[in-house]
Backbone bond lengths (Angstrom), bond angles and torsions (degrees), N, CA, C in turn:
res aa  C-N    CA-C-N  psi(-1)  N-CA   C-N-CA  omega(-1)  CA-C   N-CA-C  phi
1 D - - - 1.477 - - 1.528 111.57 -
2 V 1.371 113.59 -42.12 1.471 117.11 179.89 1.515 109.88 -62.05
3 A 1.347 114.99 -42.39 1.470 117.52 179.77 1.524 111.22 -64.57
4 T 1.328 115.68 -39.46 1.482 119.10 179.16 1.520 110.63 -64.71
5 L 1.376 114.39 -44.86 1.467 118.44 179.69 1.520 111.03 -63.96
6 T 1.341 115.33 -35.92 1.468 118.51 179.21 1.527 110.28 -64.31
7 T 1.325 114.95 -41.79 1.478 119.11 178.55 1.523 110.58 -64.27
8 E 1.342 115.71 -43.50 1.469 118.96 179.58 1.528 110.76 -64.28
9 K 1.386 114.85 -38.12 1.471 118.55 179.46 1.523 110.54 -63.57
10 E 1.339 115.09 -42.15 1.472 117.76 178.85 1.531 110.53 -62.71
11 Q 1.350 115.40 -41.24 1.471 118.58 178.80 1.528 110.33 -63.53
12 L 1.379 113.57 -42.05 1.484 116.47 178.91 1.523 111.23 -64.46
13 D 1.335 115.48 -39.33 1.479 117.90 177.99 1.540 110.56 -62.26
14 T 1.354 114.02 -42.01 1.483 117.39 178.94 1.526 110.84 -62.99
15 E 1.338 115.37 -44.92 1.480 118.81 178.78 1.524 110.90 -64.36
16 N 1.368 115.14 -37.64 1.461 118.99 179.58 1.527 110.26 -62.89
17 R 1.375 113.79 -44.68 1.484 116.14 178.32 1.532 110.63 -63.15
18 S 1.355 115.30 -39.51 1.468 118.70 178.08 1.528 111.38 -63.07
19 L 1.357 114.23 -40.96 1.472 117.98 178.46 1.526 111.39 -67.05
20 E 1.337 116.29 -38.12 1.473 119.04 176.83 1.535 110.82 -61.89
21 K 1.361 111.69 -43.55 1.482 115.82 178.54 1.524 110.97 -63.49
22 R 1.349 115.44 -41.45 1.482 119.88 179.13 1.518 110.76 -64.70
23 K 1.367 113.65 -38.58 1.469 118.12 177.95 1.525 111.35 -61.65
24 A 1.351 113.76 -44.51 1.467 117.02 179.30 1.540 111.02 -61.65
25 E 1.365 115.24 -41.58 1.476 118.62 178.52 1.516 110.66 -63.58
26 L 1.356 115.93 -41.17 1.467 119.07 178.99 1.526 111.51 -64.74
27 E 1.344 115.12 -39.36 1.469 118.32 177.68 1.531 110.70 -62.92
28 R 1.367 114.45 -43.12 1.472 116.82 176.89 1.530 110.77 -62.79
29 G 1.370 114.95 -40.21 1.476 117.91 177.75 1.518 111.85 -63.50
30 N 1.343 116.54 -39.61 1.474 119.72 177.73 1.522 111.49 -63.32
31 C 1.345 114.77 -41.24 1.489 117.86 177.18 1.525 111.02 -61.30
32 W 1.354 114.07 -43.23 1.478 117.47 179.76 1.520 111.09 -64.87
33 I 1.363 115.65 -40.70 1.472 119.74 179.00 1.527 110.34 -64.32
34 E 1.352 116.64 -43.15 1.463 119.28 179.11 1.534 110.73 -63.46
35 K 1.340 114.68 -42.49 1.468 118.27 178.28 1.528 111.20 -63.40
36 T 1.363 113.74 -44.36 1.472 118.25 178.67 1.525 110.92 -63.00
37 F 1.339 116.39 -40.20 1.461 120.38 178.45 1.529 111.11 -62.30
38 A 1.362 114.00 -42.43 1.470 118.25 178.19 1.529 110.68 -63.24
39 N 1.348 115.79 -43.80 1.473 118.78 178.55 1.521 111.03 -64.08
40 T 1.355 114.62 -41.50 1.468 118.15 179.16 1.518 111.09 -63.20
41 K 1.337 115.58 -40.77 1.458 120.05 178.45 1.529 110.82 -62.84
42 A 1.356 115.56 -43.35 1.475 119.07 177.54 1.528 110.98 -63.73
43 A 1.372 113.98 -40.04 1.468 117.76 179.66 1.525 110.64 -66.03
44 N 1.360 116.32 -39.77 1.463 119.13 177.01 1.521 111.47 -63.16
45 T 1.358 114.83 -39.73 1.476 118.56 177.42 1.526 110.60 -62.21
46 E 1.351 115.40 -44.34 1.463 119.70 179.40 1.529 111.08 -64.52
47 M 1.348 116.29 -40.44 1.456 119.53 178.60 1.529 111.35 -66.07
48 S 1.347 115.61 -37.39 1.471 118.55 176.64 1.517 110.73 -63.76
49 R 1.339 114.41 -41.04 1.473 117.73 178.06 1.527 110.96 -64.19
50 Q 1.346 115.77 -44.73 1.465 119.20 179.40 1.528 111.10 -64.19
51 N 1.371 116.11 -39.34 1.465 118.59 177.08 1.521 111.62 -62.28
52 S 1.344 114.46 -38.66 1.470 118.26 177.61 1.523 111.10 -63.67
53 E 1.361 115.59 -42.85 1.469 119.28 177.60 1.520 111.13 -64.54
54 L 1.360 116.06 -39.76 1.468 119.33 179.11 1.525 111.27 -65.11
55 E 1.349 116.09 -40.20 1.466 118.68 176.79 1.518 110.66 -62.60
56 K 1.337 114.64 -42.14 1.470 119.02 178.49 1.520 110.48 -62.80
57 R 1.365 116.10 -43.60 1.462 120.37 179.09 1.526 110.60 -65.09
58 K 1.366 115.54 -37.34 1.457 119.65 178.55 1.525 110.48 -62.91
59 T 1.355 115.29 -42.67 1.471 119.47 177.66 1.527 110.59 -61.20
60 E 1.348 115.35 -42.91 1.473 118.99 178.93 1.517 110.81 -63.28
61 L 1.362 116.06 -42.27 1.469 118.99 179.96 1.523 111.56 -64.91
62 V 1.356 116.23 -37.35 1.469 118.79 176.99 1.517 110.32 -62.80
63 K 1.359 115.70 -42.66 1.469 119.43 177.73 1.526 110.94 -63.49
64 E 1.366 116.01 -43.75 1.475 119.27 178.87 1.521 110.51 -63.33
65 N 1.342 116.59 -39.30 1.465 119.75 178.67 1.521 111.17 -63.17
66 S 1.355 115.31 -42.25 1.468 119.03 177.18 1.519 110.57 -62.97
67 S 1.365 115.02 -42.00 1.470 118.64 178.78 1.520 111.12 -63.71
68 L 1.384 115.83 -41.64 1.463 119.17 178.87 1.525 111.14 -64.84
69 A 1.343 116.23 -37.98 1.461 118.91 178.18 1.525 110.73 -63.67
70 A 1.364 115.08 -43.21 1.468 118.49 177.13 1.525 110.82 -63.77
71 T 1.355 115.81 -40.94 1.474 119.70 177.96 1.517 110.69 -63.25
72 N 1.345 116.05 -40.85 1.461 120.47 178.87 1.524 110.95 -62.40
73 T 1.353 115.23 -42.55 1.470 118.94 177.01 1.521 110.96 -62.05
74 T 1.354 114.67 -43.42 1.473 119.18 178.90 1.520 110.98 -61.75
75 L 1.356 115.93 -42.36 1.461 119.73 179.38 1.523 111.01 -64.88
76 S 1.333 115.93 -37.05 1.467 118.31 177.75 1.524 110.33 -63.64
77 D 1.356 115.54 -43.12 1.468 118.83 177.58 1.527 110.66 -63.33
78 E 1.353 115.94 -43.09 1.462 118.97 178.48 1.516 111.30 -63.58
79 K 1.355 114.89 -36.82 1.457 118.51 178.86 1.524 111.31 -63.51
80 R 1.361 114.80 -45.27 1.470 117.85 177.80 1.531 110.88 -62.78
81 Q 1.363 115.61 -39.36 1.464 118.17 178.71 1.521 110.90 -64.94
82 L 1.362 115.77 -39.28 1.466 119.66 178.31 1.527 110.90 -64.07
83 E 1.333 115.94 -40.64 1.466 118.85 178.12 1.531 110.63 -62.82
84 A 1.358 114.91 -41.89 1.468 118.53 178.39 1.521 110.74 -64.85
85 D 1.359 115.89 -43.73 1.468 119.60 178.58 1.522 110.95 -63.39
86 K 1.341 115.20 -39.03 1.461 118.77 179.58 1.529 110.81 -63.05
87 K 1.337 115.60 -43.61 1.466 119.49 178.21 1.526 110.27 -63.51
88 K 1.345 115.38 -40.61 1.461 119.35 179.21 1.518 110.56 -62.92
89 V 1.352 115.69 -43.91 1.472 119.65 178.60 1.526 110.39 -62.69
90 A 1.353 115.66 -42.00 1.469 118.67 178.93 1.532 110.78 -61.39
91 D 1.350 115.86 -41.90 1.470 119.01 177.63 1.527 110.97 -64.10
92 E 1.356 115.63 -41.64 1.464 119.05 179.42 1.524 110.24 -64.72
93 I 1.343 116.57 -39.94 1.470 119.49 177.97 1.521 110.62 -63.12
94 A 1.349 115.56 -40.79 1.466 118.99 178.16 1.537 110.48 -63.53
95 D 1.355 115.61 -41.96 1.467 118.69 177.66 1.522 110.97 -62.90
96 I 1.359 115.04 -42.29 1.470 118.99 179.45 1.526 110.94 -62.85
97 E 1.353 115.65 -41.54 1.461 118.56 178.16 1.527 111.18 -63.79
98 A 1.362 115.54 -40.13 1.466 118.97 177.71 1.523 110.67 -63.94
99 D 1.367 115.50 -44.21 1.479 118.70 177.94 1.514 110.76 -63.58
100 K 1.345 115.59 -38.62 1.460 119.03 179.51 1.526 110.63 -62.85
101 S 1.355 115.16 -44.87 1.460 119.27 178.25 1.530 110.79 -61.80
102 K 1.353 115.02 -41.15 1.458 119.22 178.80 1.518 110.88 -63.71
103 L 1.348 115.77 -42.59 1.465 119.78 179.21 1.531 110.99 -63.95
104 I 1.338 115.15 -39.10 1.469 117.85 178.64 1.525 110.42 -64.18
105 D 1.362 116.06 -41.82 1.462 119.19 177.97 1.533 111.11 -63.09
106 E 1.359 115.22 -43.63 1.463 118.57 179.12 1.527 110.78 -64.18
107 R 1.334 115.09 -40.59 1.464 118.36 178.93 1.530 110.82 -62.94
108 S 1.352 115.00 -40.76 1.458 118.72 177.91 1.530 110.50 -63.51
109 A 1.367 115.63 -41.09 1.470 118.85 178.60 1.525 110.92 -63.95
110 Y 1.359 115.25 -42.21 1.466 118.39 178.47 1.524 111.37 -65.01
111 A 1.332 115.36 -36.09 1.465 118.63 177.37 1.528 110.61 -63.75
112 K 1.348 114.87 -40.94 1.466 118.29 177.97 1.531 111.16 -64.35
113 E 1.369 115.08 -41.63 1.463 118.16 177.97 1.520 111.18 -63.85
114 T 1.354 115.59 -40.67 1.470 119.18 178.24 1.518 110.83 -62.48
115 E 1.346 115.92 -41.96 1.463 119.68 179.05 1.529 110.38 -64.62
116 A 1.359 115.47 -39.08 1.469 118.22 178.05 1.521 110.80 -65.07
117 A 1.372 115.38 -40.20 1.467 119.04 177.93 1.520 111.31 -64.45
118 R 1.377 114.36 -39.27 1.467 117.54 178.35 1.524 110.88 -63.51
119 K 1.360 115.62 -42.75 1.465 118.50 178.78 1.529 110.73 -65.42
120 E 1.353 114.78 -37.29 1.456 118.61 178.40 1.532 110.76 -63.85
121 K 1.368 113.04 -40.21 1.478 117.25 177.57 1.519 111.07 -64.05
122 E 1.356 116.43 -43.28 1.465 119.63 178.31 1.527 110.94 -61.84
123 T 1.350 114.36 -40.70 1.473 118.11 178.28 1.530 111.02 -62.20
124 A 1.364 114.33 -42.33 1.464 118.06 178.96 1.531 111.04 -63.01
125 L 1.351 115.33 -42.85 1.470 118.23 178.21 1.531 111.28 -63.49
126 Q 1.357 114.90 -39.36 1.459 118.40 178.38 1.523 110.51 -64.59
127 E 1.362 114.33 -42.05 1.472 117.41 177.66 1.523 110.94 -64.08
128 A 1.365 115.40 -37.27 1.472 117.83 177.15 1.522 111.25 -63.92
129 A 1.351 115.53 -40.39 1.473 118.55 178.20 1.523 110.82 -64.55
130 E 1.347 114.79 -41.72 1.468 117.41 177.78 1.526 111.36 -64.90
131 A 1.352 114.39 -38.58 1.471 117.40 177.21 1.514 111.17 -63.44
132 K 1.366 115.55 -40.19 1.468 119.00 178.69 1.532 110.74 -63.71
133 A 1.376 114.11 -42.43 1.471 116.97 177.93 1.526 111.02 -62.37
134 Q 1.354 114.58 -41.31 1.458 118.70 177.91 1.521 111.52 -63.99
135 R 1.362 113.12 -39.26 1.464 117.49 178.64 1.522 110.99 -63.82
136 D 1.355 116.18 -44.05 1.465 118.91 178.22 1.529 111.08 -61.42
137 S 1.347 114.31 -39.68 1.461 117.66 179.22 1.526 110.93 -65.13
138 N 1.348 113.97 -42.79 1.459 117.66 179.23 1.537 111.42 -65.24
139 R 1.359 113.96 -36.75 1.471 117.14 178.44 1.518 110.66 -64.54
140 K 1.329 112.98 -40.81 1.471 116.59 178.94 1.526 111.10 -62.51
141 D 1.352 114.01 -42.42 1.469 117.41 177.95 1.524 110.97 -64.21
142 A 1.324 114.73 -36.72 1.468 118.18 -179.45 1.519 111.03 -65.59
143 L 1.340 115.75 -40.59 1.462 119.52 -179.73 1.534 111.78 -67.22
144 S 1.351 113.76 -32.29 1.477 116.75 -179.03 1.525 112.28 -77.82
145 N 1.312 116.68 -14.09 1.467 120.73 -177.97 1.534 111.28 -119.09
146 L 1.351 115.57 39.60 1.467 119.37 -179.62 1.529 111.53 -64.86
147 A 1.310 114.82 -26.20 1.451 117.62 -177.02 1.511 112.15 -74.09
148 N 1.298 114.38 -19.69 1.463 117.59 -178.03 1.527 109.52 -70.20
149 R 1.307 115.09 135.40 1.454 117.31 -176.50 1.539 112.72 -74.13
150 F 1.315 114.24 -13.73 1.478 117.73 176.50 1.529 112.83 -90.95
151 T 1.339 113.60 7.24 1.468 118.07 -176.15 1.522 111.14 -59.71
152 G 1.324 114.99 -43.63 1.472 118.87 -177.48 1.522 112.54 -57.39
153 S 1.296 117.88 -45.03 1.472 120.92 -178.77 1.535 111.83 -67.37
154 K 1.351 115.53 -38.00 1.470 119.27 177.94 1.524 111.40 -64.73
155 T 1.353 115.38 -41.61 1.472 119.62 -179.72 1.539 110.91 -62.62
156 K 1.299 116.61 -43.30 1.462 120.21 179.57 1.529 111.31 -63.95
157 K 1.356 115.08 -39.01 1.443 118.99 179.46 1.527 111.38 -64.46
158 L 1.349 115.83 -42.43 1.454 120.48 178.50 1.525 111.52 -65.90
159 E 1.322 116.20 -41.42 1.462 118.80 178.60 1.532 111.24 -64.05
160 S 1.341 115.73 -37.42 1.466 119.34 177.67 1.522 110.96 -65.38
161 E 1.360 115.87 -43.37 1.463 119.32 178.25 1.524 111.26 -64.33
162 L 1.362 115.67 -38.09 1.463 119.81 179.08 1.529 110.72 -65.57
163 A 1.331 116.54 -42.11 1.476 120.02 178.81 1.532 110.50 -63.03
164 D 1.361 115.59 -40.69 1.460 118.85 177.92 1.535 111.39 -63.60
165 S 1.335 115.47 -40.54 1.467 119.35 178.95 1.525 111.06 -64.13
166 R 1.349 115.64 -43.16 1.478 118.36 178.15 1.524 111.53 -61.97
167 E 1.336 117.14 -41.80 1.461 120.76 -179.64 1.532 110.47 -65.05
168 E 1.337 115.61 -40.48 1.458 119.41 179.08 1.523 111.08 -65.48
169 I 1.342 115.35 -41.00 1.478 119.65 178.26 1.522 110.52 -63.93
170 R 1.327 117.11 -42.81 1.468 120.33 179.77 1.531 110.90 -63.57
171 T 1.359 115.33 -40.49 1.469 119.21 179.23 1.525 111.18 -64.65
172 L 1.353 116.70 -44.60 1.459 120.27 178.78 1.521 111.89 -63.75
173 K 1.322 116.46 -38.27 1.464 120.31 178.97 1.522 110.86 -65.23
174 E 1.352 115.69 -44.96 1.467 119.26 179.32 1.527 110.73 -63.80
175 R 1.363 115.42 -40.30 1.458 118.85 179.27 1.528 111.09 -64.20
176 A 1.324 117.59 -41.62 1.464 121.11 179.56 1.527 110.95 -65.21
177 E 1.351 116.19 -42.49 1.464 118.96 178.99 1.518 111.40 -65.13
178 E 1.346 118.54 -39.90 1.458 122.14 179.18 1.525 110.63 -65.52
179 T 1.356 115.97 -42.40 1.465 119.63 178.08 1.524 111.15 -62.61
180 A 1.345 116.87 -43.75 1.467 120.24 178.62 1.524 110.98 -63.28
181 K 1.335 116.45 -39.20 1.467 120.46 178.58 1.520 111.16 -63.50
182 I 1.354 116.18 -44.24 1.473 120.13 178.77 1.525 110.63 -62.77
183 H 1.334 116.58 -41.06 1.455 120.39 179.75 1.517 111.24 -64.80
184 R 1.339 116.96 -42.43 1.463 119.44 178.66 1.530 111.19 -63.04
185 S 1.332 116.42 -42.23 1.474 120.35 178.89 1.523 110.94 -63.15
186 R 1.346 115.83 -44.12 1.460 120.36 -179.56 1.525 111.22 -64.08
187 I 1.337 117.13 -42.85 1.463 121.20 178.58 1.522 110.62 -63.86
188 R 1.347 116.74 -39.61 1.463 120.38 177.81 1.530 111.19 -63.53
189 D 1.345 116.17 -42.82 1.474 119.87 178.32 1.526 110.90 -63.75
190 L 1.332 116.55 -42.65 1.462 119.73 179.40 1.521 111.50 -64.65
191 Q 1.321 117.28 -37.95 1.462 120.88 178.19 1.524 110.91 -65.42
192 Q 1.346 116.15 -40.19 1.463 120.28 177.45 1.533 111.13 -63.94
193 Q 1.347 116.29 -42.78 1.461 119.69 177.80 1.529 111.20 -62.63
194 L 1.337 115.32 -41.97 1.459 119.67 179.62 1.526 110.97 -64.61
195 D 1.341 117.17 -42.15 1.467 120.76 178.03 1.530 111.10 -63.88
196 K 1.344 116.67 -39.85 1.469 120.55 179.46 1.521 111.11 -65.51
197 Q 1.344 116.65 -44.75 1.463 119.66 178.40 1.521 111.37 -64.08
198 K 1.329 117.09 -38.51 1.468 120.79 177.91 1.527 110.33 -64.45
199 E 1.339 116.60 -40.39 1.466 120.60 178.49 1.530 110.71 -64.24
200 Q 1.354 117.34 -42.55 1.465 120.82 177.30 1.521 110.71 -61.99
201 H 1.323 115.81 -43.97 1.471 120.01 179.61 1.525 110.85 -62.04
202 D 1.347 116.57 -45.04 1.466 119.93 178.96 1.523 110.87 -62.58
203 S 1.349 117.39 -38.29 1.466 121.16 178.96 1.528 110.96 -63.95
204 I 1.347 116.74 -43.40 1.470 120.54 178.83 1.526 110.34 -63.87
205 V 1.328 116.60 -43.30 1.465 120.19 179.66 1.526 110.81 -63.42
206 R 1.352 116.91 -41.16 1.467 119.78 177.91 1.524 111.20 -63.39
207 G 1.354 116.73 -40.81 1.460 120.12 178.92 1.518 111.87 -61.12
208 H 1.339 116.59 -44.22 1.461 119.61 179.55 1.531 111.12 -68.67
209 K 1.335 116.32 -34.46 1.467 119.15 177.67 1.523 110.37 -66.41
210 E 1.341 117.78 -40.99 1.461 120.92 177.20 1.529 111.01 -63.09
211 T 1.358 116.48 -42.43 1.467 120.11 177.94 1.522 110.83 -62.18
212 E 1.322 116.19 -43.49 1.464 119.91 179.30 1.524 111.12 -64.42
213 D 1.354 117.69 -38.66 1.465 120.86 178.14 1.531 111.17 -64.88
214 L 1.358 116.77 -40.04 1.469 120.19 178.17 1.533 110.97 -64.11
215 I 1.338 115.99 -43.88 1.466 119.30 178.41 1.527 110.27 -62.85
216 Q 1.336 116.93 -42.42 1.459 120.98 178.83 1.525 111.13 -64.83
217 R 1.337 116.54 -31.14 1.462 121.02 -177.77 1.524 112.17 -76.23
218 F 1.347 117.50 -46.31 1.450 120.83 -174.42 1.535 113.08 -99.17
219 F 1.325 118.05 -22.25 1.463 121.85 177.35 1.522 108.01 -133.20
220 P 1.345 117.54 69.26 1.474 119.89 -172.60 1.521 113.84 -60.77
221 G 1.331 117.17 -24.57 1.459 118.33 -178.17 1.507 114.05 -77.43
222 V 1.353 117.03 -16.02 1.469 119.58 -175.37 1.526 110.61 -68.24
223 I 1.335 117.20 -47.55 1.464 120.88 -178.10 1.526 110.07 -61.26
224 A 1.349 116.10 -42.02 1.463 119.46 -179.63 1.521 111.63 -66.88
225 A 1.344 116.96 -28.69 1.466 120.51 -177.91 1.523 113.02 -83.83
226 L 1.336 118.41 -11.96 1.464 120.53 -176.97 1.530 113.20 -59.06
227 P 1.362 120.58 -42.73 1.475 118.59 177.19 1.525 112.61 -58.19
228 A 1.348 117.43 -39.72 1.466 120.19 178.21 1.525 110.82 -66.61
229 I 1.343 116.62 -40.01 1.466 119.91 178.76 1.525 109.64 -63.49
230 R 1.321 117.38 -40.23 1.475 120.22 178.02 1.530 110.39 -63.80
231 D 1.360 116.96 -39.34 1.471 119.43 175.62 1.528 110.55 -58.75
232 C 1.348 116.16 -44.58 1.475 120.39 -179.08 1.524 110.87 -62.87
233 I 1.328 116.52 -40.35 1.464 120.11 -179.59 1.527 110.43 -67.48
234 R 1.340 116.99 -38.39 1.470 120.20 -178.78 1.524 111.35 -64.45
235 V 1.349 117.64 -33.26 1.468 119.92 179.56 1.527 111.16 -91.03
236 K 1.360 116.68 12.77 1.468 123.67 175.44 1.529 112.19 59.75
237 M 1.326 115.64 48.00 1.453 121.61 176.26 1.525 108.62 -87.61
238 S 1.324 118.07 144.06 1.458 121.59 -177.66 1.523 110.76 -69.50
239 D 1.358 115.54 154.12 1.464 120.83 179.98 1.525 111.09 -61.96
240 T 1.334 116.68 -36.58 1.470 119.83 -179.82 1.522 110.96 -63.42
241 L 1.325 116.14 -43.51 1.460 119.86 179.72 1.527 110.86 -67.65
242 I 1.326 116.59 -39.01 1.474 120.30 177.80 1.518 109.87 -60.14
243 T 1.341 116.47 -46.15 1.461 120.96 179.59 1.520 110.66 -60.89
244 T 1.337 117.07 -38.77 1.462 120.42 179.75 1.525 111.44 -66.54
245 L 1.328 117.21 -39.97 1.469 120.83 -176.41 1.524 113.34 -75.05
246 L 1.329 117.41 -13.26 1.460 120.08 -177.77 1.523 113.21 -67.20
247 D 1.350 117.90 -13.29 1.460 119.04 176.82 1.522 112.32 -74.61
248 G 1.339 117.81 -8.43 1.462 121.51 175.90 1.514 114.98 82.60
249 K 1.333 118.47 3.71 1.465 120.59 -178.89 1.531 110.59 -85.41
250 P 1.351 117.19 142.59 1.476 119.63 178.01 1.520 111.61 -73.39
251 R 1.308 116.20 141.63 1.464 122.89 177.76 1.529 108.04 -139.84
252 S 1.327 115.38 170.80 1.464 121.00 178.58 1.517 109.15 -126.00
253 F 1.337 115.67 141.36 1.460 120.30 178.69 1.529 110.03 -74.42
254 K 1.317 114.37 153.71 1.455 119.56 175.21 1.527 110.52 -73.14
255 T 1.306 116.19 159.36 1.469 121.11 178.93 1.527 109.99 -61.21
256 G 1.321 114.69 132.44 1.463 119.98 178.91 1.518 114.51 89.55
257 Y 1.345 118.28 -2.26 1.464 120.42 -179.88 1.533 109.51 -74.13
258 T 1.334 116.92 141.58 1.471 121.64 -177.81 1.514 110.45 -127.03
259 L 1.340 114.98 152.11 1.460 123.47 172.28 1.527 108.36 -126.00
260 Y 1.333 115.51 156.61 1.468 121.32 -176.29 1.521 110.08 -93.00
261 D 1.348 115.66 128.80 1.466 121.65 175.38 1.525 108.06 -96.65
262 P 1.350 119.13 107.84 1.468 120.16 -176.90 1.527 113.24 -68.19
263 N 1.332 117.46 -23.02 1.464 119.60 179.77 1.529 111.38 -72.85
264 E 1.333 115.83 -44.78 1.462 120.49 178.15 1.527 112.44 -89.59
265 E 1.355 116.10 -11.64 1.469 122.53 -178.30 1.528 110.89 57.06
266 K 1.340 115.20 44.28 1.456 121.24 179.65 1.520 109.12 -142.80
267 D 1.365 115.22 158.75 1.458 121.11 174.28 1.525 109.31 -84.21
268 V 1.351 115.71 141.79 1.465 121.66 -177.70 1.525 108.20 -120.87
269 D 1.336 116.28 135.12 1.459 121.79 178.29 1.533 109.38 -73.74
270 V 1.342 116.62 120.67 1.466 121.61 179.64 1.526 110.73 -120.34
271 G 1.323 117.22 24.38 1.459 120.98 -179.54 1.519 111.97 -59.26
272 N 1.357 116.36 134.64 1.467 124.45 178.64 1.527 113.41 64.75
273 V 1.334 118.04 14.65 1.468 121.70 177.76 1.530 108.15 -93.22
274 E 1.339 116.41 137.72 1.462 120.60 179.46 1.531 109.87 -71.90
275 V 1.321 116.17 134.42 1.457 122.01 178.95 1.527 108.11 -126.14
276 Q 1.338 115.69 139.49 1.468 119.96 -177.73 1.524 109.71 -159.83
277 I 1.323 115.45 142.34 1.466 121.52 170.42 1.523 107.32 -96.89
278 K 1.314 116.37 116.71 1.467 120.48 -178.92 1.519 109.36 -146.81
279 R 1.340 114.75 172.83 1.463 120.04 -175.10 1.524 111.69 -63.00
280 D 1.323 114.48 143.62 1.460 120.91 177.93 1.529 108.35 -74.75
281 P 1.331 119.40 122.34 1.474 119.93 -178.89 1.522 113.04 -62.87
282 T 1.339 117.12 -23.58 1.470 120.01 178.53 1.520 112.79 -88.54
283 D 1.349 117.17 -13.49 1.467 121.85 179.51 1.525 107.57 -147.67
284 D 1.319 116.36 97.47 1.462 121.29 -173.60 1.522 113.12 -67.98
285 N 1.340 117.79 -12.42 1.462 120.29 -178.12 1.527 113.04 -86.04
286 N 1.329 117.76 -9.45 1.458 121.15 -176.02 1.520 110.84 -126.00
287 Y 1.347 114.57 156.02 1.461 121.81 175.52 1.532 108.86 -104.88
288 R 1.366 114.71 150.69 1.462 120.48 179.62 1.532 109.56 -137.94
289 L 1.327 115.56 156.67 1.456 121.20 176.17 1.526 109.12 -80.02
290 H 1.353 116.65 130.45 1.463 122.38 -178.48 1.530 109.60 -122.41
291 L 1.320 114.98 139.28 1.461 122.82 172.79 1.523 107.83 -119.98
292 G 1.325 115.93 128.55 1.456 119.00 179.43 1.515 112.96 57.41
293 G 1.353 117.84 30.70 1.460 122.16 179.53 1.509 114.41 81.56
294 K 1.353 118.68 2.93 1.459 122.16 -178.80 1.518 109.75 -122.41
295 R 1.340 115.67 158.50 1.455 119.69 174.71 1.519 109.32 -56.05
296 V 1.333 116.09 140.24 1.460 121.06 -169.78 1.521 112.18 -56.60
297 F 1.335 119.16 -42.58 1.462 120.45 -176.17 1.532 111.55 -76.25
298 Q 1.345 116.90 -28.93 1.456 119.56 172.64 1.525 109.91 -66.74
299 W 1.345 116.28 -40.17 1.464 120.70 177.81 1.519 110.39 -62.40
300 F 1.341 117.96 -40.28 1.459 122.24 176.81 1.531 110.73 -60.30
301 R 1.346 116.26 -47.23 1.466 119.52 -178.00 1.525 110.67 -60.71
302 E 1.329 116.65 -46.40 1.456 119.56 -179.94 1.523 111.21 -64.85
303 K 1.329 117.06 -34.91 1.463 121.01 177.96 1.528 110.54 -63.03
304 W 1.339 116.92 -46.73 1.466 119.92 -179.82 1.527 111.27 -66.63
305 Q 1.350 116.57 -40.05 1.466 118.91 177.93 1.522 111.43 -61.83
306 S 1.331 116.57 -42.66 1.466 119.65 178.01 1.520 111.14 -63.06
307 L 1.340 116.58 -40.40 1.458 119.74 179.60 1.530 110.87 -65.18
308 K 1.344 117.50 -42.11 1.460 120.95 179.32 1.522 110.97 -63.27
309 Q 1.347 116.78 -42.09 1.465 119.32 178.66 1.524 111.41 -63.89
310 T 1.346 116.18 -37.55 1.476 119.74 177.99 1.522 110.64 -62.74
311 V 1.340 115.34 -44.33 1.473 119.74 179.36 1.518 110.97 -63.57
312 R 1.339 116.62 -41.95 1.471 118.92 178.94 1.520 112.18 -62.86
313 R 1.329 115.77 -42.64 1.459 118.08 178.70 1.525 111.06 -64.69
314 G 1.344 116.47 -33.47 1.454 119.72 178.94 1.516 112.02 -65.30
315 F 1.344 116.38 -34.33 1.457 120.39 177.91 1.522 113.54 -94.12
316 G 1.323 117.77 3.29 1.471 121.34 179.39 1.507 112.94 73.39
317 I 1.351 116.73 28.76 1.477 120.51 -179.62 1.516 108.27 -101.09
318 R 1.338 115.54 132.91 1.471 119.98 177.25 1.501 110.07 -90.39
């Protein structure tokens, strides 16, 4: 029995040591689990904080996106207004140029009339001088023929003719001076009108220049994007699509989508073709509309050339 109990005691001691060792391992495992739990809890707290910040940032980005969309809409409206104002200014400039040309023609006509009046005045003065010479000659003849009994009647006739000549000369002189006065007044009025129209034109140009400077100052990308927007308008692209493409990201058209080629005056199938507004490689300061990585109108030309070559090959034409 003692030997059996001794064997059992040794086994129990071995199991006890094993259990002590297992206990120590479990305690170490519990410490690691508690530490890991604490770290996980801290990490969850940090992730919750970061998620809260991300939600807050997401809300801010949504607000900024809404603001940018409203700004984009406003810029589109301003762009259309600028285009309308530009067309109006161009029409006003054309009208001013037409008025200027008309004023120049009128001024030239008035100058010709003034020159004709001046020549008429010179002619009248010359005729008056000739009349005076004739009068002096007649007077001399009258003095040499005092003995003639008809002298009295001849003298009266000459004096009457001389008075008529003087009256005619005075009338022509007054008429020439009045015509010159009217011409000077008319030219002065035309010059004032021309100066006023020029001042209005300069004021309109300054206003548009100030507007363009403000847009360039606060929205520098708008001026650079105008060439691309004009390309989109020329190919009859919708305003919604233009607004979407202004973010500069590449997209592809749906199957069957068409754009208008103003050179050929026809619609072109651009289905599944990549479209993007990006910087012009020949002018880094401006953006242009690109199809398939090429300028839109270059892409159109190559498309038509390829189609023509296909048709020629189909008919056996070189």
